[in-house]
Structures are given as structure tokens and as C-alpha cells.
N, C-alpha and C positions, 0 to 999 in steps of 0.2 A: 504493500500500500504506500509506503514511504516513497518508493520509486515513482509511483504515479504522481505524487505531489511534487517531487523534484522535477519531473518532466513538465508538469504544468508551469512551474516557476521558470524553467529554462525557456519554454515557449513564450511565456509572458515577456521575458527579457528581450527575445528576438523581436517580438511585436513592438516593444517600446523603442528599440533601436531603429527599426524601420519607420515607426511613427515620428520619431524625433527628426530623422533625416528628411522625410517627406514634408512634414509640417514646417520645418525650418525654411525650406526652399519657398514654400507657399507664403509663409508669413513675411518673408523678406520684403515682398512688394505690397503687402496688404496689412496695414497696422490695425484695422478694425476687426480682424478675424480672431475669434477666441479659440485657442487650441482645443478647448473642451468640445468644440463643435465637431471635431474629427471623431468618427465612430471608432477608428482604429485605436486612438488613444484611450477612449472610454472603455473599450473592450479589454485592452491590455492592462489598464489599471485595475479593472474588476478581477481579471484572471489572476494577476499578481497578488492582490489582497487576499483572495480566496485561498490561493496556494500557501501563502505565509501563515494564515490563520489555521488551516488544516494541518500543516507541518508542525506548528506550535503545539496543537492538541496531541498529535501523535507522539511527539518526542518528549515533551515536558513531563507527561504523566507516566511515561514508561519506567518501570522499575520501582515506582512509589507504591507502597502497600495500600490497596484499596480500603477505604473506610478509616484510615488513620488520620490524625490531626494534620500530619504533613501533607497527606493527599488533599485534604480540604483546603489547606492554605495554598498549595501549588495550583490547584484547580481554580481557586478564586483569582489568583494572579493571571492565569491564562485567560480567564473570562474577561478580566479588566483590559489586558493588552489587546485581545481580539475585539472588544467593544470599541476601543479607541481607534483601531485600524478601520473598523466598519464605519465609525463616525466620520473619519477623514475621507474615506471613499465616498460616502454620501455627500459630503460638502464639496468634494472635487467634481463629482459627476452630476450633482444637482438634480433638479426635476423629479423624475420618478424615484430615483434612489433616496432623495430626502423624504418623499412621501412614505415610502416603505419603512425607512428608518424611524420616522415619527410614529408610525403604527406600532412598531416594536417597542419604542420608548414609552408608549402609553400602557403596555401590559405589565403594570407594576407588580401584581401578585401572581403572575403566570411565568415570568422569565426571571433568571438570576438578576439580583439587584445591580451587579456590575454593568449589565447591559442596559437596563432601564434608566439608571441614573446617568450613564454616559450619553445615551441617545436622546435624552430629554432636551438637551441643548439645541437640537435640530429645530425645535419649535420657535426658538428665538434667534437662530443664526442662519436662517434661510437667505441665500444670496439675492441681491436686488438686480433688476434690469436697469440699464442706463436710460436717461431721458431720451436719448436718440432712439433706443429700441421701443420705448413707450409711444413716442410720437409716430414711429413707423407702424405699429399695430393699429393705433387709432386711425391713422390715414388710410391704411389698407381696408379696415372694416367699415368706417363711416364716410370715407371719401372726402374728409375735410381736415384742415389743419387745426391744431389745438386753439390757436388764436381766434379762429372762426366760431368755435363751439363755446368757448369759455371767456368770461371776464377775467378770471384768475384760475391758475392751476398750480398747486404746490408741487415743486420738484421733489421734495423729500417725501417719500411714502409714509402713510400712517402706519403701515405694517407690510411686511413681505413674507410670503409663504412659499411652499414648494412649487406651486403651479402658477401663482399670480401675485400681484401686489396692489395695494389700494391707495389712491391719492384723493385728497380733499380738493374740491373745485367749486367754482360758482359759475352757473350757466348764464347765458346772455339775458335770460328773463329774470335773473336775480335769485333763483333757487340754489341753495347750497346742497351739493351732492357728494356722495362717495363713489369714486370711479374705480372699479376693479378691472385691471388689465392683465391678461394672460402673458406669461413670459413667452417671447416669440418662438423659441426653439423647442418648447416642451411637446407640442403636438407632434412634431416630426420625429422626436427622439423616443417618445414613450413606448411605442410598440416594439422597437428594437431593444430598448432597455429591459422590458418584461421578458422578451425571448432570451436575452443574455442571462438574466437571473434564473430563468427556468433551467437552462442548460447547466449552469454552475451548481444549482441546488441538486440536480440529478447526479452530477459527478460526486458531490459531497456525500450524497446518500449511498453511493456505491462503496465509499470508504467507511462511512459510519451508518450502518443499517438502521440504527435507532433514531437517526436524524429525520424528523417528519415535519418539514416546513413547506411542503408543496402547497399547503392551504394558503400560504401567504401570496404566492404567485397567482393562484386561482382567484383570490379576492381582488388582486390588483388588475387582472385581466377583465374582471366583471365591472369593477367600480371606476377605474380610471377614465374610460371614455365618457361616463356620465358626469364625472367631476370636471372634465375639460369642456363640457357644453354648458356655458353660462346661462343659456336660455332655460335649460333644465333646472338649474339652480334657482332661477327666478320663479319658475312654476312651483318648485318645492316650497319656497318662501311664502308664496301666496296660499298654498294649500295648508301649511301648518298654521299660518295666521288665522285662516278661516276656521280650522279644526279646533283651535284653542282660544277662540274669541271670547269665551266666557271667563277667561282669566284676565282681569283688568290690569294685572301687574306685568303682563307679557307685552313686549313691544318688538315687532318685526319690521325692519326698514321696508318702506314701499318701493316697488320696482318701477322705473321709468321705461316702459316698453318701447316707446317711440325712438329711443336712442340706443337700446341694448342690442348686442349681437352675440354670437357664440363665443367670442373672445373678449368682449368688453361689456361690462354690466354697470348700468347706472342705478344707484340706490339713494334713497333718502339718507341724509347724513345724520348719524346719531353718535353721541359720545358718552362715556362713563368710565368708571374704574373697573379693572379686571375683577372677576368674581372671587378670586382667591386672595385679593389684597385686603387683608384684615385691617391694616393701618388706615386704608382709605375709608373703610366702613366706620371706623372709630371717629375719624375726622369729620365725617358727614352725618354722624348720628344714625347709622343704619343698623337695625337689629339683625345680627348674623343668624340668630336662631330662626327668625321669621323668613329670612332670605333662604336659608337651607331648606326649610319646610316647603316654600314655594317652588324651589328648584326640583325638589322631590315630587311635588304634585305634577309639575309639567311632564317630567319623564315617566312617572307612573301612568299618567293619562296616555302619553304617546305609545308606551310599550304595551300595557295590558288592555287598554280600552280600544285604541285606534289601530295599533299595529303599523304605525308610520313614525319612524324614529330618527331624529337628528343624531347622527353617530359621530360627531366631532366636537364634543363640548369641552375642548381644552380652554384654559382661562382666557386666551385671546379672542375666543369666539363667543364668550358669555360676559357681557358688561352689565354693570349695575349703576343706576343713577337715582338719586332721591327726587321725587316729584315735589316741586316747590309749593304746589297747591294743596295736595293731600298729605304730604309728609311721608308717604309710603315709598318703598323702594321698587323701582321698575327693573325688570330683568330684560335686557336687550339681547336677543338671540341673532347671531351673525353666521355667515358662511353656511349656506344651505345646499352645498354641492353633494354631500354624502348622506343619504338616507337609506335606511333598511326597511323594506316592506315585508311584514311578517304574514305568513299564511295563517288562516284561521286555526288549523289544527295545531301548528306550532305555538301560536299565541295562547291558546287555551291550555295546552300542556304546560307551557311556561307559567301561566297563571296558577295552575294547580300545584306546580312544583314549589313556587314561592309561598303559597298558602301552607303547604306541608312544612316548609322550612321555618316559617314563622310559628307554626303550632308545634314544631319539633316532633312531627309524626314521621318516624324513620321508615316505616313500611311504605308510606306514600312517597317519601323522598326517593326511596329506592325505585319504586314503580315508575314515577314520572322522569327521574334521571335516566333510567334505562330506555324509556320511550323516546328520550331526546338523544340517544346514541351513546350514553356513558358506559353501558355494560357493567362489568364487575368493578369498574373504577368509579362507581357512583359516590363513595365517600370523598374521593379527591375532587370529583366534579362539584359536589356541594360546597367544599372548601373554596374552590376556585370562584364559584358564583358569589359567595358571601364574603370572601376574604377573611374568613374566621377559621379558627382551629376546629378539628372534628369534635373536640370536647364542647366548645361553644355551640356548634351546630346541634349536637345531640341534646344539650340542655335547653336550647331555645335562643336564637340569635338576638331576640329582643329583651332578654332577661339580664344581660350584663354588658357594660360598655367594653370597647376594645382597649386592652391594656398594652403598654409598651412591649412587654414580654411576648404577648400574643402576636403583635405586629412583626416583631423580629422573627418569631417562629415561622410565621407564614412566608416571609421573604426567604428565610433559610430553606424551607421546604421547596420553594420554587426552584432552587438550584438542585436540591437533592433528588427531586422527583421529575426532573426535566424530561427524561425519556417518556414517562407516563403522561406528562402534561402534553407533550407534542403528539403523542398517540391519540389522546382525547381530542385535541384540536383538529386532528385529521379525520376523526370519526363522527363528530357532532355535525348537525345540519349547518350549512354555510351561513344561515341566518344568525346562528349563535355567535359567530366569530366577531361581528361588529358589536353585538350586544355586550360581549365580554370586554371589549375595548371601551365601550361607553361606560360600563359599570366602573372600570378602573379609573377613568377620567373623572367621573363624578365622585368617587371615593377620595381622589386626590384633592378635589375642591373642598369636600367635607373635612378632610384632615387639616387643610390650611386654615379653615374657619373654626376648627376645634368643635365641630358639631357631628362628628361621625358616630354612627350607630345610635342616634337618638331614637327614643320610642316613637316620636311623631312620624318619622320617615317610614317605619314599619306599619303604622296605622294607616297612612296614606296609601301604601301599597296594598294593604288588605282591602281598603274601600274600593280601589280600582279593580282588584281581582274579583271581588263580589259582584260589582256592577257588570264586568265583562262576562262572567259566567252566567249571570242571571239574564242578561240580554240575549246570549246565545240560546239558553234554554227556552226563553219565550219565542224565539224565532223558529224553534223546532216543534212547536205544538199549535194546533188550530183551536184547541179547547179554551174558551174564555175562562172557565173555572180554573183550569191549570195555570193559565197566564196570571190570573189574580192570585193564585196560591204562591207562584214564584215571586211575584211583586211583593206580596206580604212578607215572605221569608227574607227577601232582599232588604226591605225597609226595616225589619226587626234586627237583622244582622248589623246594618249600618247604624241603627239607633244604639245598639250595644257598644259599638266602637266609639261613638260619640260620647256615650256615658263614661266609658273607660278613660277617654282622653280628658274629659272634665275632671275625673277623679285624679288623674296624674297632675293636671295643672293645679288643682286645689291642694294636693299633697306637696307640690313644689313651692307653694306660696307661704307667706308668713302666717296667714290665717289657717292654712292647712296643718301647720305644726301644732296648732291648738285643737283643731277640729278632728283631724284624722289621726287616730292612734297608731303608734309604731309597734308592730307585733314582733316578738323575738322568734327566730327560726328554731324550731325544735324538731326532734326526730319523731314526728307524728306518724300515725299509721299510714297516711297517704304518702308521706315522703318515703317511708320504708317500702311501700308498694312501688313507688317510682324507682327506688334503688333496685328492686328486683327486675323491673322491666329493663333498666339500664344494663344490669349484669347480663341479662338474657341477650340483649342486642349485641353487646360486646363479644359474648361467647360465639354468637352466630357469625359475627364479622371475622373474628380471628380464626375460625375453623371453616370459613367459607371455601368451597372448592374453586380455587383460582389458580392462574399461572403463577410461577414462583415469585416474580417481582411484585405482583399485585397482593399476594398473600402476605408477603413481607411488609408491604406498605400498610395493610390493614393491621397487622399485629404490632408494628412499631408505633403506629398512631394510637392504638388502643392502650399500649403500655405507657407511652409518654404522657398521655393526658392525665394520668393519675398523679403525676408529680405537681399538678397545678392546683388551683384553689377550689377543690371539691369539698363538699360538706362531709363531715365524719361518716354519715350513714352511707354515702356513695363509696367512700374509701374502704369502709369495713367490708362492704359487699365485694369490692374488687379483690381485696386480699384473700377473702374466703374463696372466691372464684379461682384465684391463682393457685391456691393450695390444692383445691379439688382437681384442677386441670393438670397440675404437675404430678 
């Protein structure tokens, strides 16, 4: 295998030599040509980087005892070096490479931290097109010079992304607009870049059979053409604005269709602070808890009720501004190029899975996880969805906040279980991939605001799941009596959630400290019964008929979680279970 990698490296060096000679002659007489425009240079750079990363993994870990502290340290260093090389490749090749790198950087709880931390900078370090290039695109698409269209046009972009950049401008009629202009070379390079990535990933898979990242190329093939069509983005913006019009806190920039094209999009100009900027919230008197609740409402409605999901909620695409009239915070949703449309079957299974996770109903978690393609890896799948440990999932994700230790454990497990995670990502429906990315981006915002895993977020999700399933059930019957029965059950369930939310708010208030008594936790009969159920579940997990690595995953998770903050009753049952098992 090492000889294959060395061969790749040698071939890359030959390509680089040829590319340098050819491009040098060409550039001598043309100072405006960017060397990155040459496909041969981009291909050579990608091959060389892939070869070096592969060779590093093959040689650095050779001879190091697997599972030892030294092995974990060396592997972490290889992860970091490889992530830095991948980041540099993305920055050099730009366009599609940056887009894919951003996707990987958003998978906080699914990939090793060395990769996600290193690749996150791609959100803020996307290269800019020159003003000459911007003028060229506008001239080609609109047939007019900038001075004919605008009273003013700011040369410095408000923001630059992998596929485009946005400028503030004032039209001849006085309207202030945000003008999104596509980088001129992205369209031509994108299909070649995806083909190159596909070939390189197939080669790496031959060397590392557990390497399952073809899903990444498949997603890029499907989504990139849609993201490069700005008219499609405009339609998405209008659809989501109409779909969520009952949320008065949501603002979506209006599209000016008379001026927009596939590569240039004119939008209403809106400004605000980034949603993860806690200091901005404090300066402007914005309630971060209310903001986090409203963001949760938006995405719960999109995912569970409508099945039309904005899948790029990184902080630069979600702005916040306090309304001077009402004093309420408005959420401004930008960049509508990437949406996931969920099928009804997938959406309902996903609803029921989250209901099961919130209720800590492990049998239903297993059932609906497997219906979504998780197979025997359903415990890992549940942890990936919730970014919680298996202990927290089994107890109920709404019962305790995320601790620092649990967060570290999840990130560590992302590295330890990378082969199983990539296997899962390859097996689940394609619709799930963007949802996982969206989940991680939203968790990153909650972590920055210190509002993660609040009870209100789970209550909002529960409401949307109940509404979605009830609506589906009503659509499947012609009986007026049955429809009324479903509606009554729905209203009762929503009323119970509202009552529980009122109880939580009362308990959290100063009045609640006096009105609502605090009951000590005791080893009651119900808790003992819960402990028995817990022990039974763990026993079935650890003895489940699975392939070697999966069984080891179940057992290691089961044993590790008992070192955490379990109640004495749970711990007693575990120790008695271990004794009988041994």
C-alpha cells in the first residue's frame, strides 16, 4: 500500500513540474491570469495533498501499540497535521473545495475535533473576487455597467463565501440592496473538482477499506448545482418566508426579481449581529434564552412540520437585531441556497425517533433508528443525533444539562468510533446527512449562547412532533369522528406540554422557590423499577448479536457510563448485573 502512495506522490511531483513550466510561459504575457485557474495545477495539488496525508497515516501509526496512550497521542497529531494540509488545499483550490471543507468543519460531534476545529476557519477565510471580476459578472449577466445600475456600490464585500460574495449598494431609485455575486470561475470548475474528489476518495478507500466518505461527494454532486443557481435561492427564500409567516420574529430579505439572474441576486439589505455573538446580545439588551427558544421553534417547524429545511445556519447566515418599536429580537435568516426537502415517510420516522429520545423509550429509539438505516449501530446513531452520551440518552436527554465532561467524551468518541460513524453516514438516507450538519451548527450556536440542552428546546420539538403526526393521521382517515378524536388527543397533549412549561418557569422564578417545593431524590419503588429496566436494557445491549467492533462499542459504552453521575440505585443494579454476568 505504501508503494501506491509513493507512486501517487511521484506522479503529483511530475504534474507540478509540468504545470509550473506551462503556466510560467503563459503567465509571462498575461498578468491577470490566476495560476489556480489551471486545472493541471489544481489536480496536482489535490493529488499531492492526498498522497502526503495517506502516507502520514500509514507510516506514523505503524508499530505503535493499538489502544495505548501513545497510539492516541500519535493519532491525534496525525489528525491535526492532515487537517491543516486539507485546510491549505481548500484555501488554495477555493470554490468547491472550500464548500466541502466547510461541510466537514460543521460536523462537530461526528468527526475528530482536530478536523472540525481546523476546518472551521474556512467559514471566515473564504477568498474574495476582485472588483474587476465582480464588474465582469454583473456586465455579463445584466448587460450594464455598475455605474448605470447603482448610485453607490461598496468595493469591500460585506462577506465572502465559497461560491459568492455580497456587496452593499444603493440603486438608482434610492433602494439600499445587498448584491450577491457569484465568483466567476466557480461554475466552470465545480464539476471537474467533484470528479477529482471522487477519484481521490476511491483511491483512498482502496488503501483504507474502513474509509467511507463517498457520501460527501454524492451530496456535493446533488447540492452544488442548486446552490450555484441564485434564482433557486430566491425561490427558497420566498417559500420559507411564506411557510413561517406566523413567526413575527423571523425576517427574510425580499428578493428583487427584476434585477436577479442565476449568478447575481438582488436582496433587501438587512443588518444585525451574528447569532453567536453573546457580547452583542448583552450590549443590545437581547434575551439569549428567548433568542435560543425562537431559533429552536423555527427549525423544529421546518424539520418536523414542513419538511423544508434551511441547512446552512452557520453564524454568518443567522443575524439578530432588536426591533426599536417592540423591543423584541428579530432573527434574520440569510443564504437560502441549500435546503433539504424531506419525504413524508422520513419526516414522520424522524418525528417518532425524536419523541422516543425525549421520552427515553429505548425500544422505540431502536425501532425508528433502524428504520432510518442505523442497524445495530442505533446507540451510536442516537448519540450522534443528540450529541449526548449513551448514559444521557438512556436517562432522558431533557433531564440533565450537558456537562463539560460529557462534551469532551462525545468529541473523544468521535475520533475513537470514526470507522463506525463513517459507516453510519454511508448507510443512512441522504436526507439525514444535511440534517446532521444542521443539528451540529445549531448546537454550536447554543453552546456560544450558553443555552444548550435547555428544557424549552425539547418542549418545542415535542409540540412540533405532535402536530406533525396528528396532521398526518387526520389526512389518513375520512371519518369525522376519528378526525375529532385525533384533534382532541393532539390538543390534550399540547395542553400538557404547556402546563409543564408553566411549571418549569414558575419553578425557575423567585416566586417558584416559595410556591413549588423541592423534593429530595430517594430510592423509591418507581426508581428501583426504573433501575431494573435500565439493567435489562444494558444487558441486552452488551450481549446483542453484533459484529465485533459494534459489540465492543456497545459494551465499552455500557461500562463507561457507570463511572458518571448515576444515582446509587442505578449503580447498585449495575454492579449486581456485572457480578451475575461474570
